[in-house]
N, C-alpha and C positions, 0 to 999 in steps of 0.2 A: 546859169545857176552856179553859185559858189561851190567849190570843191573843198572837202574837209582836208585838213593838213595832216591828220594822223589817221591810221587805220585802227578802228576799235575791234577788239577780239571778244567774241561771245562764246559761251559754251555751246549754245544752240541757236541756229537761225531757222525759224519756222515760216514756211511759205503758205499763206492762206489764213484768213480770219473768219472762217466758218466755225461751226461748233467743234469740230475735231481739232483744228489748229488752236483755238482758244482754250480748249480743255487740256491739251498737251502743254501749252504755255503755263497754265495754272499748276498742273502737276509737277512740271519741271522746276518752276520757280519755287514751289514749296519744298522741293528737294535741294534747294540751295544753288541751283544752276543760274548762270546769267543768260538771259533769254532776250532775243529780238524777234518779234513777230511782225511780218510785213504783209499787208493786204492792199492790193492795187485799187480796190473800190472801198466800200464801207464794210464794217463788221456785219456778218450775216446778210450780205447784200444779194446773195444768190440762193443756193439750195437751202441753206439753214434758216431762211425766213419764208420758205415756200413749202413747209411741211403741212401735215394735217393738224398740227398743234396738239399732238397727243404724246403723253408718256404712257407707253403700253407694252405689254408683252408680245403682242402680235398674234391674236387669236388665230387668224387664218394661216399663220406660218406652220401651225401644227399639221395642216394637211400635207405639207411638204416635208414632214418629219424633222423640222428644225427645233428639236426638243432642247438642245443645249442653248441655242439662241433665245428661245422663249424663257427658259428658266433664268438665264442671266439677265434678260430684260426685266423680268418681274422682280428680281432682287434689286435691280437698279431703280425700278419704279418706287419701291418702298423707301430706299435711301433718299431719292430726290424729293419725294413728298415731304420728308422731314427736313431736308436741307434748304428748301426754297418754298416754304408754304405760302408765300405771298404771290408767286407767279405759277405755282403748280398746285392744283387742288383736285380732289376726287370728283369723278363724274360717273353717273349711272348711264348705262347703255341698254337700249331695248333691241333685242334681236327677234323680229317676227319670224315665225315659221311659216314659210309660204310653199313648201314642198320642193324647193330647189335642192335641198339636202335632206336626208331622212331625219326625223325627229330624234331618234336615238343617237345618230351620229353627232348632232349638235350638242345634245346633253352630255355625251361622253367627252366631247372636246372641252366643254366648259368645266366638267369635273377634273379633267387632266390639267386644265389651265389653273384651277384653284390649287391642285396638288403641287404643281411646279412652282407656284408662288410661295409655298411654305408658310411660315408665320407672317401674316400680313395684317395691316390695319384696315384695309378696305373690306367691305362686305363681300361675302362669297356669292356665287351665282345662285339663281333660283328660277323657278318657272314664273311666267307671266300669269298673274292672278286675276280673277273676276273683279276683285276690288281695285285693281290698278286702272281706274277710269281715266286718270290724267295721262297715263302712259299709252293707253289704247286710243284716246280721243282723236289724234291726228290721222290714224291709219284707216285705210279703206276697209280692211278686215283683219282681225287679229284674234282668232279663237285660241291659238297656241303661240307660244313664244317664250323668250327667256329674258332675264335681267341680270346683268353683271356689271362690274365696276372696273374702270381704268382711271386715268387722270388727264386733265387738260394742262397745257403749258403755253406760255408766251415764248415761242421759240427764239425770236430775235433777242428778247431780253435775257433769256438763259445764256445765249452766246455772249452777250454783253457782260453778264455777271461773271462768267469765266474769265473774261479779259480784265475786268475790274479787280478780281481777286489776284490774278497773275501780276497786274501792275502794282498792287499793294505789297507784293513780295519782291518788287524790284524789276520785274519784266518791263521791257519797252514795247509798247504797242504802236506801230506806225501804220496808220490807215492812209489811203490814197498814195501808197508807196508801192511801186512794182519792182519785182526782181527783173533786172535787165539781162544779167548774165551771172554765171557762177562756175568756177572750175576748181578742181582739186589742185592744191599746190603744197607739196610736202605733207605736213600733218594737219592742214586746215583747208577749209573751203574759202576761196576769195570771191566775194560777190560785189557786183555793182548794182546800186539801187537808183530808182528814178528821182530820188531827192538829191542826187549828187554824191552820195556817200559811197565809199568803198569800204566794206567791212570784211572781217575774217570770222570764221566760226569753226569750232572743233567738230561740230556735227550739224547736219542739215535735215530738217523734216519737211517732206513734200506732202502737205495737207491741202493741196489746191483743189480738192473736190473734183468736179467734172473736168478740170484742167490738169489732173494728175499726170496723164500721159504726155500732154503738151509740155509740162514742166520738166519731165524726164528728158524729153527731146532737147529742151533748152540747156539742160545740164550735160548733155552728151552721154546719157546713160540709157541702156536698153533694159526695159522692164521684163522680169520673168512672168509677172502676172498680167492679166488682161482686164480691161474695164468695159462694161456695157453701159451705155448712156440711156436712161429710161426717163422720159418726161412724165411728170405727174402734175395735173392741173386741177384747180379748184374754182368754183364759182361762189359768189355771195349774192343772196337774194333777200328780199324782205322776209322778216320772221315768219316761219311756217307753222310754228306751234309754241304754246306757252310752256314754261317750265325750264329748269336748268339741266334736264337730262338730254341724251342724244340717241340717235338711231343708227344701227348698222344694218344695211339693206342688201340682201342677196340679189344677185343679178343672173339672168339666164345664161350668160357666158361664164359663170363660175366665179366672177369677181364680186367684191363687196364695195359698197359706197357708203360713206358716213354722211349723216346730216346732224350738224352740231350747232348749238347756240353760239352766236358770235356778236360781240360788241353790243349786246343788249337789244339792238334793233334788227338784227339780221340772222340768217342761217347760212352756215358754211357747208358746202357740198363738195365732196371729193373722195377719192382721187382717181385719175386715169392712169394707165400704164402704157405709154407709147414709145417704142424704140426710136431714137433720133441719132443723127450722125455727129452733131456738133453741140457743145454747151450753149452756143448762141441760139439754139432752136427752142429755148425755154419760153415759148409764146403759145397761148391757148389757141386752138383753131375751132372752126364752126362745128366740126364733127364731135369734138370733145364736149362742147357746150350742149349739143343735142343729146349726147350720151348721158350726161349728168342730169339734164332735165328729165329725160325719159326714166332714169333710175328713180327719181323722186316720184314721178307721176304714176309709176307702177304701184306705189305703196301708200301715198298720202292722198287724202281727199282734196287738199289744196293742190291745184295744178299750176305749173310754171312753164314758161317758155323763154327763149333767148331775150325777149324784151324785158324780162323781170331781172335780168342780171345787173347788179349794181357795181360789182367789182370782180376781178379775177386775179389769180396768181398762178404761176407755173414755175416749176423747178426741175432741173435735170439731176437725177440721182446717179452718182457714179458707182454702180454696183459691180462687185467683183464678178468677173465672167466665169461662171462655173459650168458653161456649156449647155445650160437649159435653153430650150428652143422658144419657150413662151415667156414673155416679159413678166407676167404675174408670178411665174415660178422661179425666177432668178433669185438666188439667196440674198437676204438682207443682212447677212453676217458680214464681218469685215476681215480683211487680210492685211497684216503689217509685213511689208517686205523689207528686210534688212540687208543692206549692201555695205560690207566692210572692206571693199577693195580700195583701200585708202581711207581718208577721213570718212566717218560714218555717214550713211544716208539711209533714212527711213522713209518709205513711201506708204501712204495710207490709201487702201482701196476699200470702198464701201463704207458701211457704218450707218447709224441712225441716231437721231436725237437722244433717244432713251439710253443708249449704251455708250454715249460719248465719254462719260467719266471713266467707265471701265476700260474703254479703248485707250484713253490717255494713260491710265495706270499701267496697262500692258506695254504701251509704247515706251514709257520711261524705263520700265524694267528691261526692255530689249536694248535700249541704247546705253544703259548704265555701265555695263562691263566694258564696251569699247571706249567709253569716255572716262573710265577709271573711278567710278563711284558706286556705292551701294544704294540701290533705290529703296526708298520708304514709300509705302502706300499711304500717301499723305492726305488724300481727300475723302476717304471712306466715311468718316464721321464728321466731316467739316461742313458747316453751313455756308451758304453763299452770302455775299454782301446783301444786307437788308433782311436776311432770312431768320434772324433771331427774334422773331415776333412773339414766340410762344403761341398761345391760342390766338388765332387770327381774329376771331370775333371780338375778343377782349381788346386786342390791339386797335382794331378799327373803332371800337367804342371810345377808347382813350384818345385817338386822333380826333374824333368828332368833338369830344369835350374840350380838347385843347385848341382846336381851330374851327369853331362852329361856323364861321363864315364860308368854309369850303362847301357846305351843303352835303346832302346825302349821296348823290351820284358822284360828285367830284371827289369827295373824301374816300369813297370806296375805290374808285379808279386809281387815285394816287397812292393809297395804302397798298393796293395790289402791285402797282408798278415799282414802288421804291421801298416798301417794307420799312424797316427802322431807319433807313437813310432819309426818310421824310423828316426826321428830327434835325438832320444837318441842313436840308434844303430850306426848312421853314423856321430855323432857330431864331431869326430876328424878325419874323413876320407876325404881326399882331392883329391885322385887319385886312380887308379886301384891297384897300388902296395900296398897301405895301406889296401886293402881288404884282404891281406894275401893269403895263398895257394888257388889256384883255383882247384875245384874238377870236374868241368863239369856242363853243364846245368845252368850256372850262379851262382852256389853255391860256396861260398868262406868261408874262415876261420872265418871272422868276423861274418857272419850270423850263422855259425855252433856253434860258441862259445856263441852267444846270445841265441840260442835255449837251450844250456846246462845250462848257467848261470842264465837265466831269465825265462825259460819256462819248467823247470823240465824234459828236454829230458835226459834220462839216457843211451840210446842205440842209435846206428846208425839208427836203424829202427824207433825209436821214431822221429828222425829228418827227415828222408827221406820219411816216409809214413803217419805221423800224423801232425807234425808241418808244413810239406810241403808235396807235392806230387812229389818231385824231383826224387824220386826213379824210377818213370815211365820214366824219360827222360835220366837217366844215362845209359851208356853202362855197360855190365857185368864187364869189367875191371875197369871202373870209380867207380862203386859201391864198388868193392873189395878194391880199393885204399882208398876210403873214410872210409870204415869200418876199415881198417888197421890204418889210421890216428886217428880215433875216439878211438880205443882201446889203442893206444899209449898216446893220450892226456888225456883220462879219464879211466885209468885202474880200474877195479872193485876191 
C-alpha cells in the first residue's frame, strides 16, 4: 500500500465510528476543529446498531436513583424528536401491572418520570383504561396498568447522520480504517493507520466503545476508570400484535423486556443483560433466546418459541464500572476521562444512544482548554441532515404527490430514512424506470448507489442491515442477487 508523502495534522483524531465518536466529530467540527474519525469496520457496526432502538429517559433507572441521568436523557429526548423527526418519532408504551412491583410504586415512578421531563411535547403518563381495547387485546390479563410515551429511533441512521453533519463541516470520516499505533511526540499524537497514512493530531479521543480499554493499551496509557462489558441481545419474531404501540414487560427477576413493533412485519423483543469478557462475545446464545421467549409468553396470548425467531442482534455495552454486582444495576451514565499528560487524550466510558449528543457537547468542552479554544454548544438547536421536514405527515404527502410511482409503503420508508435528503436523491427521477435495477422490497439501484456514494456503505451488508433494514425483507435469492450486483458495481 502506497505511503503518504506528508503527515497531515488534525486538531482531533477520533477512534471509533459508533454513536459517541460520530457525535463528538459533529460537535468538534461545528466548533471549527479539523477532525479525522477512523473506524476499523463500518459506522455503527457494533454496539450502536444493537440497541433497543429507543430514545428514552430510562424509566427503570429511577429504581437505582439515577435521577440526573434520567432528567438529562428526557431533555435530550425532546431535543432529538425535533432535530430528527424523520428517524425519531413518539411511541406509546403499555406497562401492565402484574404484581412484580406494587401499583403505587409504578405510578409514583411514572409521575416522577413526567416531572423530570419538564416541558415536553409527548403525552404524560396515565392509567390503562377500560376503553383501551387495542392496548389490552394482546395481553393474557390486564386489569391494571399504565400508558406512557417515549420515542423510537433508527440507531444506525442516527449514527450516520452525526457523521454526515460532521463531514458537511469539513470532518474526514474514514471507515474500514484501523488505528495501528499512536504515541505522544512533543505536542502531538503521531498515529499510523491501516490505509498507509501517518497522521498527527493535537488531541485524541478514544471512543472505541467495548474496545476502549484495548485502545488505551495500544496507546500505552493506563486508564483510571474501569469498564464492564454487558451483552444485550434481541430477537425478532413475526408480528405479535396490531398497532404502533409497544409493551414494557416486568419479569420475575426484576428486569424488564420490551416488545416493540419492528419493520412493519415483526416484533422486536429485548434486551438481556449478560456480563461478558470480550467485545467479540456479542453473539446471542440459547439461554437468552429462551429467556426472551419466556418473557413474552408470560404476558401475551400469542406464544412463541425459538423456532419463531427470524433475526437476532447482540451488542456489548461498555458500561462504566461503578462496582455494582448485578449487571442490570450497573450505571448507564457515562464518564469522560481526560488525560493531559502530554497531548490531550479523552477516553469515553459508557453512554447511551439518547445522551450521545450531550456527551459530545461535554467532551468538546473538556478538550477545549487544552487545545486552546473556547467551546460553543453547537448542536443544541441544530437539526440533523434531512430533519428539516416540518410536519412529517405533510412532508410525506408532498413526497407521494411528487413521486407517485414510489407507492404507499416505499414512500414512507424512504421519507423516514432520508427526510428532505430525498429531494437530492430523486431530483432527476421522474418514473420507476429511472430508479434503475429493482432488487426487491422496494430497493432499487438509485438508492443503493446513494448509500455507497453518500453514506460510506462499502459492502452489501452495510446497505442492507445498517443504512436500511431491507435485508430482513429480501428473499434468499434476492439478497444473493443484490450482493452479486454490489460486488460487480463496487469491486474491492
